[in-house]
C-alpha angles and dihedrals in degrees: 000000000000127000103347098322119154132219107244128197124196111256093216092050092053090050093045095045093085097044099084098043093046092046097048097040089048093050091048092047091048091047092051090042092057088062091062116076092213128188095287097040129246097277095055091042093053093044091049089046092051090052091048090048092055094045093046092048092052095044097046093044094053106031115114094003090137090056091049090049093050093048092046092048092056097041114143122214113266114249125241091250094053113111116224112217117228117249092240092054092050092049092046092050092049093048093046090049092050102035096107092045090051092047093050092045089052092050091047090051090051093047094048090057088080088065104030112010117227095350100111092042090055089047089056091047089051091054090052091049090049091053090050091051091048092052089048089052090051089048092053089051091049091050093048093050096038092230134103118226122230134183128205110259092222090058093058119096119268089263090055093252139106102072089179097039127131092267091060108092100173144346128240124222136210136179118289093256096055120113130008099280128083122231107292093034101273121136111280111247116239114255112267115255113248 
């Protein structure tokens, strides 16, 4: 990076990076878990899992919103020497940094099916849904303010997560068209052919 530029990752992309793996691993674990009768029985397991899904979705979607709002409110404009990290790189770094945690959580969800079928898998899926909703909330804020939010890569945790952690002192902002991700962290759709 030239002359004091920083590597910047999209905040919404970092948040959204865990949504798909948590969702799909949770759905698979819940699906396999339903096949096991378990100690509580399938019906109680699925009902408990549904309650855990709703609670996890609500908690993950709303936790630390005040911190995100404060950081977004004080975002400084990104400099011309700052390097914007591609969406694919941000997602890959997050998933590499969390791969063992995801694997162990998946195994724990499968193992817990012998006690409470499908519950832990639905809990994982709820966490993924909550991350997706949080990234959508960030995206709506970006759209409303006409600015994308970025975080310095070196302020992220070692596993490339925590875009609102203690190490993060401020966000940077760019115009809405910067980078290769749409507001909210989804892939930017190709421009329609005219």
